[in-house]
C-alpha positions in Angstrom: -26.6 -26.4 35.5 -27.6 -23.3 37.6 -28.9 -23.8 41.1 -31.2 -20.7 41.1 -28.7 -18.7 43.2 -26.4 -18.0 40.4 -24.0 -20.9 41.0 -23.3 -23.7 38.7 -22.9 -27.4 39.9 -19.0 -26.7 40.0 -19.8 -23.4 42.1 -18.2 -21.0 39.8 -21.3 -19.5 38.2 -19.9 -19.7 34.7 -22.0 -21.0 31.9 -20.9 -22.3 28.6 -23.0 -21.2 25.6 -22.7 -22.6 22.4 -24.1 -20.5 19.5 -25.3 -22.3 16.4 -22.7 -22.5 13.5 -24.8 -20.8 10.7 -21.8 -20.4 8.4 -22.2 -23.7 6.7 -25.8 -22.7 5.8 -24.4 -19.3 4.2 -21.9 -20.8 2.1 -22.9 -22.4 -1.1 -21.4 -25.7 -2.2 -19.4 -28.1 -0.2 -15.7 -28.6 -0.1 -13.0 -26.4 -1.6 -13.0 -24.2 -4.6 -14.0 -25.8 -7.7 -11.9 -25.4 -10.9 -14.4 -23.0 -12.4 -14.0 -20.9 -9.4 -10.2 -20.9 -9.6 -10.4 -20.2 -13.2 -12.7 -17.1 -12.6 -10.3 -15.8 -9.9 -7.4 -16.3 -12.2 -9.1 -14.3 -15.1 -10.0 -11.5 -12.6 -6.4 -11.4 -11.3 -5.1 -11.4 -14.8 -7.3 -8.5 -15.7 -6.5 -6.4 -12.8 -2.9 -6.9 -13.5 -3.3 -5.7 -17.1 -5.3 -2.7 -15.9 -3.0 -2.0 -13.0 -0.9 0.8 -14.8 -4.1 2.6 -16.0 -5.7 2.8 -12.8 -2.5 3.2 -10.5 -1.5 6.2 -12.5 -4.5 8.1 -11.1 -3.0 7.2 -7.8 0.4 8.7 -8.9 -1.3 11.8 -10.2 -3.1 12.3 -6.8 0.3 11.9 -5.2 1.9 14.4 -7.4 -1.0 16.9 -6.7 -0.3 16.5 -3.0 3.3 17.1 -3.4 2.7 20.1 -5.6 0.2 21.6 -3.1 2.9 21.0 -0.6 5.4 22.9 -2.7 3.1 25.8 -3.5 1.6 26.2 0.0 4.3 27.2 2.5 2.2 26.1 5.5 3.3 22.5 5.3 0.1 20.8 6.0 0.6 17.5 7.9 -2.8 16.0 6.6 -1.7 16.5 3.0 1.6 14.6 3.8 -0.2 11.9 5.7 -2.4 11.4 2.7 0.6 11.3 0.4 2.2 8.7 2.7 -0.9 6.6 2.7 -1.2 6.6 -1.1 2.4 5.7 -1.5 2.1 2.9 1.1 -0.8 1.5 -0.7 1.1 1.5 -3.9 4.0 -0.1 -2.4 1.8 -3.0 -1.7 0.3 -3.2 -5.0 3.2 -3.0 -6.9 4.5 -6.3 -6.2 1.0 -8.0 -6.3 0.5 -6.8 -9.9 4.0 -7.4 -11.2 5.5 -4.0 -10.8 8.2 -4.4 -8.2 9.6 -1.0 -9.3 6.7 0.6 -8.0 7.1 -1.3 -4.7 10.8 0.0 -4.5 10.0 3.6 -5.3 7.0 3.9 -3.3 9.0 2.2 -0.3 11.7 4.8 -0.7 9.1 7.4 -0.8 7.5 6.2 2.6 10.8 5.9 4.1 11.9 9.4 3.2 8.7 10.9 4.5 9.1 8.9 7.8 12.6 10.5 8.2 11.4 14.0 7.9 11.1 16.2 10.9 10.0 19.2 8.7 9.5 19.6 5.0 11.6 22.1 3.0 12.0 22.9 -0.6 14.6 20.1 -1.2 12.5 17.6 0.5 9.7 18.4 -1.8 12.1 18.1 -4.7 13.0 14.7 -3.7 9.3 13.6 -3.2 8.5 14.9 -6.5 11.5 12.8 -8.1 9.7 9.8 -6.6 6.5 10.6 -8.1 8.0 11.1 -11.6 9.8 7.8 -11.3 6.4 6.0 -10.5 4.8 7.8 -13.4 7.6 6.7 -15.7 7.3 3.2 -14.6 3.6 3.0 -15.2 3.3 5.1 -18.3 5.9 2.9 -19.9 4.6 -0.3 -18.1 7.8 -1.3 -16.9 7.0 -4.6 -15.2 9.5 -6.6 -13.2 12.5 -4.8 -11.7 13.2 -2.5 -14.6 16.6 -4.1 -15.4 19.7 -1.7 -15.3 17.6 1.4 -15.9 15.3 0.4 -12.8 18.5 -0.1 -10.8 19.8 3.4 -11.8 16.4 5.0 -10.9 16.3 3.4 -7.6 20.0 4.1 -6.8 19.5 7.7 -7.9 16.5 8.1 -5.4 18.5 6.5 -2.7 21.5 8.9 -3.2 19.3 11.9 -3.3 17.7 10.7 0.0 21.1 10.0 1.7 22.6 13.3 0.5 19.4 15.2 2.1 20.0 13.3 5.3 23.8 13.9 5.5 23.1 17.8 4.8 20.4 17.8 7.6 22.4 15.9 10.2 
């Protein structure tokens, strides 16, 4: 209680407000999700997983365009590289979620390589383009899972290219 002079009974001047909790009124139903809700969610996830290569290839195409622009334009636009990084970073997260850990691995390598660059030269562009080609191949061929021995060779080849680039720069 406030005494009219801004002081409460304990002398601190603090008041505690308890706003109404209207969340319950906004949520329909009670309890946890119903079996029907879970079935709908599972169906939606399954559909997205099936469609992932089709819509993800558009992201890879955009990534390829950004890297090709970087190759064609000698101004080396940092905004373009940041956009490429963001696209690849998003794909890194999506790959595992939709059953394509190869995409996660290649996109993660792309992001790490971009982070390691002080400047971009033609060799760096070539390595970035190799990453884009690898992602495109995975999606076009719907290589779910880790890609087996071929997937391991692809990732190993990208890692070797990145390591060789770093060794020649250092």
